C-alpha positions as CSV (number, residue, x, y, z in Angstrom):
1,M,40.4,37.2,-1.2
2,S,42.0,39.8,1.0
3,V,39.9,41.6,3.5
4,P,41.2,45.0,4.6
5,V,41.9,45.3,8.3
6,N,40.2,48.3,9.9
7,P,41.0,49.1,13.5
8,N,37.5,50.7,13.9
9,P,35.0,47.9,15.0
10,K,32.0,49.8,13.6
11,G,33.5,50.2,10.2
12,A,34.9,46.6,10.1
13,I,31.5,45.1,9.1
14,K,31.0,47.8,6.4
15,S,34.5,47.2,5.0
16,I,33.9,43.3,4.8
17,L,30.4,43.6,3.2
18,N,31.3,45.9,0.3
19,Y,30.3,45.4,-3.3
20,Q,33.7,43.9,-4.4
21,W,33.6,41.2,-1.7
22,I,30.0,40.2,-2.6
23,V,31.0,40.0,-6.3
24,M,34.0,37.9,-5.5
25,N,31.9,35.4,-3.5
26,I,28.9,35.2,-5.8
27,S,29.6,31.6,-6.6
28,F,29.5,30.7,-2.9
29,F,26.2,32.5,-2.5
30,L,24.7,30.7,-5.5
31,F,25.9,27.4,-4.0
32,L,24.2,28.3,-0.6
33,A,21.0,29.2,-2.5
34,L,21.1,25.9,-4.3
35,L,21.5,24.0,-1.0
36,A,18.6,25.9,0.5
37,I,16.4,25.0,-2.5
38,L,17.4,21.3,-2.3
39,Y,16.7,21.4,1.5
40,I,13.2,22.8,1.0
41,A,12.5,20.4,-1.8
42,N,13.6,17.5,0.3
43,G,11.3,18.6,3.1
44,H,8.3,18.8,0.8
45,L,9.1,15.3,-0.7
46,T,9.4,13.9,2.8
47,D,6.0,15.4,3.8
48,K,4.4,14.0,0.7
49,T,5.8,10.5,1.3
50,I,4.7,10.5,4.9
51,R,1.1,11.5,3.8
52,K,1.1,8.7,1.3
53,I,2.3,6.2,3.9
54,N,-0.4,7.3,6.4
55,S,-3.1,7.0,3.8
56,T,-1.9,3.5,2.8
57,Q,-1.9,2.4,6.4
58,R,-5.4,3.7,6.9
59,E,-6.6,1.9,3.8
60,L,-4.8,-1.3,5.0
61,K,-6.6,-1.1,8.3
62,E,-10.0,-0.7,6.6
63,L,-9.3,-3.7,4.3
64,Q,-8.2,-5.8,7.4
65,F,-11.5,-4.9,9.1
66,E,-13.5,-5.8,5.9
67,Y,-11.6,-9.1,5.6
68,K,-12.4,-10.0,9.2
69,T,-16.1,-9.1,8.8
70,V,-16.4,-11.1,5.6
71,K,-14.6,-14.1,7.1
72,S,-16.8,-14.2,10.2
73,D,-19.9,-13.8,8.0
74,L,-18.7,-16.7,5.8
75,M,-18.0,-18.9,8.9
76,R,-21.5,-18.1,10.2
77,R,-23.1,-18.9,6.9
78,T,-21.3,-22.2,6.4
79,R,-22.6,-23.8,9.6
80,A,-25.0,-26.7,8.9
81,I,-28.0,-25.1,10.5
82,E,-27.6,-22.0,8.5
83,I,-27.4,-24.0,5.3
84,Q,-30.5,-25.9,6.2
85,N,-32.4,-22.7,6.9
86,G,-31.2,-21.2,3.6
87,V,-32.4,-24.1,1.4
88,A,-35.7,-24.7,3.4
89,P,-37.7,-22.3,1.2
90,Y,-36.8,-24.4,-1.9
91,G,-38.2,-27.5,-0.3
92,L,-34.8,-29.1,0.4
93,M,-34.1,-30.8,3.7
94,V,-31.6,-33.1,5.2
95,S,-32.5,-36.8,4.8
96,K,-33.0,-38.8,7.9
97,E,-32.0,-42.1,6.2
98,M,-28.5,-43.3,5.3
99,P,-27.7,-43.0,1.6
100,M,-27.9,-46.1,-0.5
101,R,-25.1,-47.1,-2.8
102,L,-26.2,-48.1,-6.3
103,V,-24.2,-50.7,-8.1
104,L,-24.3,-50.6,-11.9
105,E,-23.6,-53.6,-14.0
106,R,-21.6,-53.0,-17.0
107,K,-21.7,-55.4,-20.0
108,I,-18.4,-55.7,-21.7
109,T,-19.0,-56.0,-25.4
110,S,-16.1,-56.4,-27.7
111,T,-16.2,-54.2,-30.7
112,Q,-14.0,-56.7,-32.5
113,N,-16.6,-59.5,-32.1
114,T,-19.4,-57.4,-33.6
115,A,-17.2,-56.2,-36.5
116,Q,-16.4,-59.8,-37.7
């Protein structure tokens, strides 16, 4: 790859960028074009990934808010007074008396005695 030396500065650029020099360096130009395409594709892929991350973060925040809302509603509904108010239309109410324990007597019958 020899470049002719021209003492004239205006003609130096023309002598470097001639048809033969471009043909000799076509592989380098194709390599530069490939690098440019890869660079642009990488930028698009990065933008797409960032958009996806942002939408996932937004969705995560919404789900966290929904979780906190449902949790606080559940905590409010499981209070004793809320349960009493909820079952009052069905005629159920809290007993004022202590519960009684029932004792059941079991008769032990031997199946062997009845079989003989």
